[in-house]
Kinemage of the C-alpha trace (Angstrom):
@kinemage 1
@onewidth
@group {chain A} dominant
@subgroup {mainchain}
@vectorlist {calphas} color= white
{ca met a 1} P -5.561 2.070 4.326
{ca glu a 2} L -3.178 0.978 7.225
{ca ala a 3} L -5.899 1.222 9.944
{ca leu a 4} L -8.034 -1.413 7.926
{ca ile a 5} L -5.215 -3.637 7.457
{ca asp a 6} L -4.435 -3.374 11.221
{ca ala a 7} L -7.788 -4.213 11.985
{ca gly a 8} L -7.707 -7.248 9.966
{ca gly a 9} L -4.611 -8.343 11.987
{ca gln a 10} L -2.139 -7.835 9.319
{ca thr a 11} L 0.612 -5.303 8.809
{ca ile a 12} L 2.285 -3.436 5.891
{ca asp a 13} L 5.869 -4.699 5.632
{ca ala a 14} L 7.509 -1.554 4.076
{ca thr a 15} L 9.186 1.462 4.857
{ca glu a 16} L 7.718 4.872 5.667
{ca glu a 17} L 9.105 6.274 2.323
{ca glu a 18} L 7.612 3.116 0.441
{ca lys a 19} L 4.337 3.650 1.957
{ca tyr a 20} L 4.513 7.434 1.152
{ca glu a 21} L 5.315 6.706 -2.350
{ca met a 22} L 2.601 4.409 -2.750
{ca val a 23} L -0.080 6.739 -1.490
{ca ile a 24} L 1.230 9.699 -3.555
{ca ser a 25} L 1.346 7.573 -6.506
{ca ala a 26} L -2.130 6.310 -6.090
{ca ser a 27} L -3.632 9.626 -5.275
{ca thr a 28} L -2.072 11.372 -8.364
{ca gly a 29} L -3.083 8.671 -10.661
{ca thr a 30} L 0.562 7.650 -11.818
{ca ile a 31} L -0.103 4.033 -11.065
{ca arg a 32} L -2.909 1.776 -12.102
{ca phe a 33} L -5.178 -0.376 -10.000
{ca asp a 34} L -3.350 -3.514 -11.060
{ca glu a 35} L -0.015 -1.900 -9.891
{ca ile a 36} L -1.781 -0.981 -6.534
{ca lys a 37} L -3.026 -4.548 -5.939
{ca gln a 38} L 0.405 -6.049 -6.803
{ca trp a 39} L 2.064 -3.822 -4.113
{ca leu a 40} L -0.507 -4.704 -1.528
{ca ile a 41} L 0.014 -8.306 -2.260
{ca glu a 42} L 3.753 -8.005 -1.952
{ca his a 43} L 3.735 -5.864 1.066
{ca val a 44} L 0.858 -6.871 3.318
{ca lys a 45} L 1.803 -9.646 5.559
């Protein structure tokens, strides 16, 4: 995901821990699509 965002000229404004938690939560299904979308809206600059 980060490579795609970087290719678009943007960055993820989050700590390594925050990014790790997002990836783990998304991959285990503990968060919904809407929550992933909102996280990206808040952290991609």
